[in-house]
N, C-alpha and C positions, 0 to 999 in steps of 0.2 A: 841674344848674341853674346859671345864671349868678349870680355874686355881685352884689348890688345895694346901693348906698349908701342906707340909710334916711334919711328926713328926721328931724331932731331932734324929739322929742315936746314941745318947748317952744321959745320964742324964744331966740336966741343970748345975750340979756342976762338971761334968767330966773333964772339961778343965782347972780347977784351978791348979796352981795359975796364969796361963797366960791369962785366960779369965774367968771372974767370973759368978756365977749363976745369979747375978743381970743383968749383960750385956746380957746374953743369954735370960733371961726372957723378957727384953725389946726388944732386937734385933729380936729374932725369934717370940716370942708370940705377939708382938705389931707391930713392924715395918714391918716385912715380911707379917704378916696377913693383914696389911693395903694395901700393894701392891696387894695382892690376891683379896681383897674385891673391891678395886678401879678398878683393871684390869678387873674383871668380869663385873662390871657395865659398863665399857667403851666398852667391847667386845659385849654387847647385840645388839647394833645397827651397828656393824662393819661387813664389808664383809669378815673379817678375822676370824669370829666366826666359830668354827669347824676345823680350821687349827691346825697344831702342834705348840708347843710353839716356836720353832725356826722360823717357818714361820711367826708367829705373830710378833716376834721381828724384823726380817729382813723386813717384809712387812710394818710395821708401821714406820720404821726409816725414818725420814725426811718428813713424811706425816701426822702422827697423834701423836703429841708430848705427849699428855696425856696417850694414850694407850701404846705408846712405853716406856715411863718412867716406868710405872707400870709393864708391861710385861717383860721388860728387867731386872728390878730389881728382879722380881720373878725368871727369868732364872738364873741370877747371884747367887742368894741366894740358889736356889735348889742345885747348885754345891758347894757353899761356905761351907755349913754344912758338906758335904762329904769330902771336902778338909782338914778337921781337924779331929783329933782323939785324945783320951787320950793317953798320952805318945807318942806323934807324933814326927816328926823330925827323926833323926837317919839315918840309912843306906838307900841309894837310890837304887832301883832295877837296876841290871847290864846294861840292854839295855838302859834304860833311863839315867843312870849315864854316860855311854859312849857318848850318844847324847848331854848331857849337857856340858861335857868336850870338845867335838868337837866344840860346838857352842860358848863357853865362855873361853876356855883355862883351866879352873879349876872350881871346885864346889865353892870354896871361891869367885871367881870372879862373878859367877852366882848369889850367895847370895848377894854380895855387890851391884851388878847392880840392882837386884830385890828390895832390900831395898831402894836404891837411887831413883828408879822410884816411890815408894810409898811416900817417904819423899817429893819429888819435884812435886807431883801431886797437883796443886794449888786448894784449896777448896775441895769439895766432889768429890769422884771418886773411881777408882780401879787401881791396878797395876797387871800385868799379865805375865805369861809365856804362849806363844801361838805358834802354828805351822803355819807358813806361807810359802808357796812354798816349803814345805818339810823340813824347817829349824826351829829350836826353836829360838824364838825372845822374847825380853822383850817389853811390851807395857804398856802405861798408858792411861786411858780414863776418861773424866769428867762424873760426875753424874751416870747415869745408862748405859752408852755406854759400849760395850764389843767388843772383837775381832771379833765376828761373823759379825758385820756390817762393818768391815774393811777387809774382805776377809781372815780371819784367824780363827783357832779353838783354844779356850782356853783350856789349860791343867792344869793351876793353877792360881787362882786369889785371891787377898786379898782386902777386903773392907776397904777403908780409909775415909769413911764418919765418922763424929765424933761419931755418935751413936754406931759405932762398937768398939770404944776404950776409949771414954772419961771417963766413970765410973771408969775404971781400970788404965788408964794412963794419965788422964787429957790431957795436951797439948803435951805430949811426944810421938808424932807419931813415931819418929825413934825407940824408945824402943819397941813400939807395933809391928812395921814391923819386927824387929829383933826377937822378941819373937815368932812371927808367923812362920817365915821360919825355925827357929832353934828348936822349941819345939811343934808346933801344926800340921805341915803338915802331911797328910796321903799320903806318897809317893807311896804306892801301888795303890791308886786310880789315882794319877797323871800318873803313868806308864800305867794304863789301857787306859786313855784318850789319852796318847801319842801314844800308839800302834794303836788305832783306827784312830787318826788323821794323822799318818805317812803312812798309807796304800796307 
């Protein structure tokens, strides 16, 4: 299947003041588009052409760095736009809330650990809530890597490449990670992914 850039599920200015129109114009319209364009060019001569996006990501990991980097970043961003919504944050759906408290002891501890993973990811990368062996865990990965290639299912991820936050936060990555978890997360979508991953 060809990689296709999805439309944002909201207007470019819908996530202000936590993420600006300018950031989304650069991040979605330019950076994500580049992953799609490069990924499609690299897929043309690959034996993974015609496979699902997840199969392309897992099949190219450790074997075809160029294809993996672009396909994985496409996969990550396909979810990233849906992980945010206008007026995000707030109440977490009951079943997911219980699972998070079971895993971390409290929602505050989960948020603290999630922020810390993003702050301590050296260089470019992502930090995640993922389901591994039936349990919710926090992970961090370099560059375009994601939980899929480490035997887990992502249910929430935040992009800590500088292009995701530098226009709005400059070098204040901790403030960006805190704003993401407190004010941008679409917890209903996270709950859907958790339900699917926990089966």
